[in-house]
KOLFI-214002 format. One record per residue (C-alpha): residue in one letter; z, x, y. Coordinates in Angstrom, 1 decimal, always signed. Example, Ala and Ser with C-alpha at 12.3 -4.5 7.8 and 13.67 -1.06 7.14 Angstrom:
(node "a"; (+7.8; +12.3; -4.5))
(node "s"; (+7.1; +13.7; -1.1))
//
This chain:
(node "m"; (-0.9; -38.8; +1.5))
(node "e"; (-0.8; -35.3; +2.8))
(node "m"; (-3.6; -33.5; +1.0))
(node "k"; (-4.1; -31.0; +3.8))
(node "y"; (-0.5; -29.8; +3.6))
(node "l"; (-0.7; -29.5; -0.2))
(node "g"; (-3.9; -27.5; -0.1))
(node "l"; (-2.4; -25.1; +2.6))
(node "e"; (+0.7; -24.6; +0.5))
(node "i"; (-1.2; -23.9; -2.7))
(node "s"; (-3.4; -21.4; -0.8))
(node "k"; (-0.3; -19.7; +0.7))
(node "l"; (+1.6; -19.4; -2.6))
(node "r"; (-1.6; -18.1; -4.3))
(node "t"; (-2.1; -15.5; -1.6))
(node "e"; (+1.5; -14.4; -1.7))
(node "m"; (+1.2; -13.7; -5.5))
(node "g"; (-2.0; -11.7; -4.9))
(node "m"; (-4.0; -14.2; -6.9))
(node "s"; (-7.7; -15.1; -6.3))
(node "q"; (-9.0; -18.6; -6.5))
(node "k"; (-10.8; -17.6; -9.7))
(node "e"; (-7.6; -16.4; -11.3))
(node "l"; (-5.7; -19.5; -10.4))
(node "a"; (-8.5; -21.7; -11.7))
(node "n"; (-8.7; -19.8; -15.1))
(node "n"; (-7.8; -22.3; -17.9))
(node "i"; (-7.1; -25.0; -15.4))
(node "c"; (-10.3; -26.1; -13.6))
(node "t"; (-13.3; -24.6; -11.8))
(node "q"; (-12.9; -22.2; -8.9))
(node "s"; (-14.9; -24.8; -6.8))
(node "t"; (-12.2; -27.4; -7.5))
(node "i"; (-9.4; -25.0; -6.4))
(node "s"; (-11.4; -24.3; -3.3))
(node "r"; (-11.7; -28.0; -2.5))
(node "i"; (-8.0; -28.7; -3.3))
(node "e"; (-7.0; -25.9; -0.9))
(node "a"; (-9.3; -27.3; +1.8))
(node "g"; (-7.7; -30.7; +1.5))
(node "e"; (-10.9; -32.3; +0.4))
(node "v"; (-9.8; -33.7; -3.0))
(node "y"; (-6.6; -34.9; -4.7))
(node "p"; (-5.8; -32.9; -7.9))
(node "a"; (-5.2; -34.8; -11.1))
(node "i"; (-1.5; -34.8; -12.1))
(node "d"; (-2.2; -32.6; -15.2))
(node "t"; (-4.1; -30.1; -12.9))
(node "l"; (-1.3; -30.1; -10.4))
(node "l"; (+1.2; -29.4; -13.2))
(node "k"; (-0.8; -26.4; -14.4))
(node "i"; (-1.2; -25.1; -10.9))
(node "a"; (+2.6; -25.4; -10.4))
(node "l"; (+3.3; -23.5; -13.6))
(node "k"; (+1.0; -20.7; -12.6))
(node "l"; (+2.4; -20.5; -9.1))
(node "q"; (+6.0; -20.6; -10.5))
(node "v"; (+7.1; -23.6; -8.5))
(node "p"; (+8.4; -27.0; -9.7))
(node "v"; (+5.7; -29.7; -9.8))
(node "e"; (+8.1; -31.9; -7.8))
(node "y"; (+7.6; -29.6; -4.8))
(node "f"; (+3.8; -30.4; -4.8))
(node "i"; (+4.3; -34.1; -5.5))
(node "e"; (+6.6; -34.2; -2.5))
(node "m"; (+3.9; -32.7; -0.3))
(node "l"; (+1.5; -35.5; -1.4))
(node "f"; (+3.9; -38.4; -0.7))
(node "h"; (+6.1; -37.2; +2.2))
(node "k"; (+5.1; -36.4; +5.7))
(node "d"; (+8.2; -34.3; +6.5))
(node "v"; (+7.3; -31.2; +4.6))
(node "l"; (+6.7; -29.1; +7.6))
(node "e"; (+9.9; -30.4; +9.2))
(node "s"; (+11.8; -29.4; +6.1))
(node "e"; (+10.4; -25.8; +6.4))
(node "r"; (+11.4; -25.6; +10.0))
(node "l"; (+14.9; -26.8; +9.0))
(node "i"; (+15.2; -24.1; +6.4))
(node "k"; (+14.1; -21.4; +8.8))
(node "d"; (+16.5; -22.6; +11.4))
(node "i"; (+19.4; -22.6; +9.0))
(node "e"; (+18.5; -19.2; +7.5))
(node "f"; (+18.5; -17.7; +11.0))
(node "h"; (+22.1; -18.9; +11.6))
(node "l"; (+23.0; -17.8; +8.1))
(node "k"; (+22.1; -14.2; +8.9))
(node "e"; (+24.2; -14.5; +12.1))
(node "h"; (+27.1; -15.9; +10.0))
(node "n"; (+27.2; -18.9; +12.4))
(node "y"; (+28.6; -21.3; +9.8))
(node "k"; (+29.7; -24.0; +12.3))
(node "k"; (+26.1; -24.2; +13.5))
(node "i"; (+24.9; -24.5; +9.9))
(node "i"; (+27.2; -27.5; +9.3))
(node "s"; (+26.1; -29.1; +12.5))
(node "i"; (+22.4; -28.8; +11.7))
(node "i"; (+22.8; -30.2; +8.2))
(node "k"; (+24.9; -33.1; +9.4))
(node "h"; (+22.4; -34.0; +12.1))
(node "n"; (+19.4; -34.0; +9.7))
(node "k"; (+19.0; -36.9; +7.4))
(node "i"; (+17.3; -35.6; +4.2))
(node "d"; (+15.3; -38.0; +1.9))
(node "s"; (+17.2; -38.3; -1.4))
(node "e"; (+14.0; -37.7; -3.2))
(node "n"; (+13.7; -34.2; -1.8))
(node "i"; (+15.9; -32.9; -4.6))
(node "w"; (+15.5; -29.1; -4.1))
(node "l"; (+16.2; -29.3; -0.4))
(node "n"; (+19.3; -31.4; -1.0))
(node "l"; (+20.6; -28.8; -3.6))
(node "y"; (+19.9; -26.0; -1.1))
(node "l"; (+21.8; -27.7; +1.7))
(node "e"; (+24.7; -28.6; -0.7))
(node "y"; (+24.9; -24.9; -1.6))
(node "l"; (+24.9; -23.9; +2.1))
(node "l"; (+27.5; -26.5; +3.0))
(node "d"; (+29.8; -25.1; +0.3))
(node "i"; (+29.3; -21.6; +1.6))
(node "a"; (+29.9; -22.6; +5.2))
(node "h"; (+33.0; -24.6; +4.3))
(node "y"; (+34.4; -21.6; +2.4))
(node "y"; (+33.9; -19.1; +5.2))
(node "l"; (+35.4; -21.5; +7.7))
(node "k"; (+38.4; -21.9; +5.3))
(node "i"; (+37.8; -25.7; +5.0))
(node "i"; (+37.8; -25.3; +1.2))
(node "t"; (+39.5; -22.8; -1.0))
(node "p"; (+37.6; -20.0; -2.9))
(node "e"; (+38.4; -21.9; -6.1))
(node "e"; (+36.9; -25.1; -4.8))
(node "c"; (+33.8; -23.4; -3.5))
(node "i"; (+33.2; -21.6; -6.8))
(node "s"; (+33.7; -24.8; -8.8))
(node "s"; (+31.2; -26.7; -6.6))
(node "l"; (+28.6; -23.9; -6.9))
(node "k"; (+29.0; -23.7; -10.7))
(node "s"; (+28.5; -27.5; -10.8))
(node "i"; (+25.2; -27.1; -8.9))
(node "l"; (+24.0; -24.5; -11.4))
(node "d"; (+25.2; -26.4; -14.5))
(node "f"; (+24.0; -30.0; -13.6))
(node "s"; (+20.8; -29.4; -11.8))
(node "n"; (+17.3; -29.6; -13.3))
(node "q"; (+16.6; -26.0; -14.2))
(node "t"; (+13.0; -26.1; -13.0))
(node "t"; (+14.0; -27.4; -9.6))
(node "i"; (+16.9; -25.0; -9.0))
(node "q"; (+14.8; -22.0; -9.9))
(node "f"; (+12.4; -22.7; -7.0))
(node "r"; (+12.7; -20.0; -4.4))
(node "f"; (+15.2; -18.4; -6.7))
(node "l"; (+18.0; -20.7; -5.6))
(node "h"; (+19.9; -20.2; -8.9))
(node "i"; (+20.0; -16.4; -8.3))
(node "k"; (+21.3; -16.9; -4.7))
(node "i"; (+24.0; -19.3; -5.9))
(node "s"; (+25.1; -16.9; -8.7))
(node "n"; (+25.1; -14.0; -6.1))
(node "s"; (+27.3; -16.1; -3.8))
(node "i"; (+29.7; -16.8; -6.7))
(node "a"; (+30.0; -13.1; -7.3))
(node "n"; (+30.6; -12.4; -3.7))
(node "i"; (+33.4; -14.9; -3.4))
(node "y"; (+35.1; -13.4; -6.5))
(node "a"; (+34.8; -10.0; -5.0))
(node "e"; (+36.2; -11.1; -1.6))
(node "n"; (+39.2; -12.5; -3.4))
(node "g"; (+40.0; -9.5; -5.6))
(node "e"; (+38.6; -10.8; -8.9))
(node "i"; (+36.4; -7.8; -9.4))
(node "p"; (+35.7; -8.1; -13.2))
(node "k"; (+34.4; -11.6; -12.7))
(node "s"; (+32.3; -10.5; -9.7))
(node "l"; (+30.7; -7.6; -11.6))
(node "y"; (+30.1; -10.0; -14.5))
(node "y"; (+27.9; -12.2; -12.3))
(node "y"; (+26.1; -9.3; -10.6))
(node "n"; (+25.3; -7.7; -13.9))
(node "k"; (+24.2; -11.0; -15.4))
(node "i"; (+21.7; -11.5; -12.6))
(node "l"; (+20.4; -8.0; -12.8))
(node "k"; (+20.2; -8.0; -16.6))
(node "e"; (+18.2; -11.3; -16.7))
(node "h"; (+15.8; -10.6; -13.8))
(node "f"; (+15.7; -7.0; -12.5))
(node "h"; (+13.4; -5.6; -15.1))
(node "k"; (+11.0; -8.5; -15.4))
(node "n"; (+7.6; -8.2; -13.9))
(node "y"; (+7.5; -11.0; -11.3))
(node "s"; (+4.2; -11.5; -9.5))
(node "d"; (+6.1; -13.0; -6.5))
(node "h"; (+7.8; -10.0; -4.9))
(node "k"; (+10.0; -12.2; -2.8))
(node "i"; (+12.4; -12.3; -5.7))
(node "y"; (+13.1; -8.6; -5.4))
(node "e"; (+14.5; -9.1; -1.9))
(node "t"; (+17.2; -11.3; -3.5))
(node "l"; (+17.7; -8.9; -6.5))
(node "i"; (+18.0; -5.8; -4.2))
(node "t"; (+20.6; -7.7; -2.2))
(node "v"; (+22.5; -8.3; -5.5))
(node "l"; (+22.2; -4.6; -6.3))
(node "f"; (+23.6; -3.6; -2.9))
(node "n"; (+26.6; -5.9; -3.4))
(node "k"; (+27.2; -4.3; -6.8))
(node "c"; (+27.0; -0.8; -5.3))
(node "n"; (+29.5; -1.8; -2.6))
(node "i"; (+32.0; -3.0; -5.3))
(node "l"; (+31.6; +0.1; -7.4))
(node "y"; (+32.3; +2.3; -4.4))
(node "e"; (+35.4; +0.3; -3.5))
(node "l"; (+36.5; +0.8; -7.2))
(node "k"; (+36.0; +4.6; -6.7))
(node "d"; (+33.5; +4.6; -9.5))
(node "y"; (+31.4; +7.0; -7.6))
(node "e"; (+29.0; +8.0; -10.4))
(node "e"; (+27.9; +4.5; -11.2))
(node "a"; (+27.8; +3.6; -7.5))
(node "l"; (+25.5; +6.6; -6.9))
(node "e"; (+23.3; +5.5; -9.8))
(node "t"; (+23.2; +2.0; -8.4))
(node "a"; (+22.4; +3.3; -4.9))
(node "n"; (+19.5; +5.5; -6.2))
(node "l"; (+18.1; +2.5; -8.1))
(node "g"; (+18.3; +0.4; -4.9))
(node "i"; (+16.5; +3.1; -2.9))
(node "k"; (+13.8; +3.3; -5.6))
(node "k"; (+13.3; -0.4; -5.9))
(node "s"; (+13.3; -0.9; -2.1))
(node "k"; (+10.4; +1.6; -1.8))
(node "e"; (+8.5; +0.1; -4.8))
(node "t"; (+8.6; -3.4; -3.3))
(node "s"; (+8.4; -2.4; +0.4))
(node "f"; (+11.6; -4.2; +1.1))
(node "f"; (+13.3; -1.7; +3.4))
(node "f"; (+16.0; -3.8; +5.0))
(node "l"; (+18.8; -2.4; +2.8))
(node "v"; (+17.4; +1.1; +2.1))
(node "g"; (+19.5; +2.6; +5.0))
(node "q"; (+22.7; +1.1; +3.6))
(node "f"; (+21.8; +2.4; +0.1))
(node "l"; (+21.3; +5.9; +1.5))
(node "y"; (+24.6; +5.6; +3.4))
(node "y"; (+26.4; +4.8; +0.2))
(node "k"; (+24.6; +7.6; -1.6))
(node "g"; (+25.8; +10.1; +1.0))
(node "q"; (+29.4; +8.8; +0.7))
(node "c"; (+29.3; +9.1; -3.1))
(node "l"; (+27.9; +12.7; -2.8))
(node "e"; (+30.8; +13.5; -0.5))
(node "k"; (+33.4; +12.1; -2.9))
(node "m"; (+31.7; +14.0; -5.8))
(node "n"; (+31.6; +17.3; -3.8))
(node "g"; (+27.8; +17.3; -3.7))
(node "a"; (+25.8; +20.0; -1.9))
(node "i"; (+26.2; +19.8; +1.9))
(node "t"; (+22.4; +20.2; +2.4))
(node "e"; (+21.7; +17.2; +0.2))
(node "i"; (+24.4; +15.1; +2.0))
(node "k"; (+23.0; +16.0; +5.4))
(node "e"; (+19.4; +15.1; +4.3))
(node "v"; (+20.6; +11.7; +2.9))
(node "y"; (+22.5; +10.7; +6.1))
(node "k"; (+19.5; +11.8; +8.2))
(node "q"; (+17.2; +9.6; +6.1))
(node "a"; (+19.7; +6.7; +6.5))
(node "l"; (+19.8; +7.1; +10.3))
(node "f"; (+16.0; +7.1; +10.3))
(node "f"; (+15.8; +3.7; +8.6))
(node "f"; (+18.6; +2.3; +10.8))
(node "e"; (+16.7; +3.3; +13.9))
(node "f"; (+13.3; +2.2; +12.5))
(node "l"; (+14.7; -1.2; +11.6))
(node "e"; (+16.6; -1.4; +14.9))
(node "l"; (+20.1; -2.0; +13.4))
(node "p"; (+22.4; -1.0; +16.3))
(node "f"; (+25.7; -1.6; +14.3))
(node "y"; (+24.7; +0.8; +11.6))
(node "i"; (+23.2; +3.4; +14.0))
(node "s"; (+26.6; +3.4; +15.9))
(node "a"; (+28.6; +3.6; +12.6))
(node "i"; (+26.7; +6.5; +11.1))
(node "k"; (+26.7; +8.5; +14.4))
(node "q"; (+30.5; +7.9; +14.7))
(node "n"; (+31.5; +8.5; +11.1))
(node "k"; (+29.0; +11.0; +9.9))
(node "n"; (+28.2; +13.0; +13.1))
(node "k"; (+29.0; +16.3; +11.5))
(node "y"; (+26.2; +15.8; +9.0))
(node "l"; (+23.6; +14.8; +11.5))
(node "d"; (+23.4; +18.1; +13.5))
//
């Protein structure tokens, strides 16, 4: 049994949530017990493990897996490898990785995650139709254990993908329905794990893009401003340059003040350069050069 890995994971999740050992132990056990669990010195009782899981907002199955399976670290490496290729849109590589890695059937969350990514990869490679992909993704949402699928916000990522596919195939009302549903259910909640905001800000950006394409510039501008604000609040700056770019475009369409438009595009360029995003640096210099003097 892998006590050491369980203890390290509890410590990592607790730290990510900004929680002390004393706060985690409150109404569960003593701080000393938490310390010994994190050090891998003792096995937690099942009721203690359940309470810890609830407090750290993860399914208890995740911790149980760490106690009974030795491949937890390998699973984490697999996820990181796949997510790297996902960012590169290398869907053939994703399919190859998944096919060459046999996953224990008891690792329910990882199997759901890989099933989701296979659907996405098959869709973008045109192996399945948009309708088939959406149907499969909805099945994952509808028939999975809700505690399990909420781990690492997989349910939000799947809903966001459904919205994206609707948008890419011209079904804008359905797309906006899913974006708005996600944001309404989650955006204004006070989550202690700020990683969720990375996902929610991505949803907000996708919505902003759709609104701009619909020429609803006022609402697109409002959405862009909200994205900028939330990005700064959560220190998730990866999309702030794109939000600023959309803000500048909306102000142009709405005949905003030239001085404000210039300032917005200069801020966007600053973030593109700071984050070393050559595609966006080139695009803004080429398309908005007159505002960057």
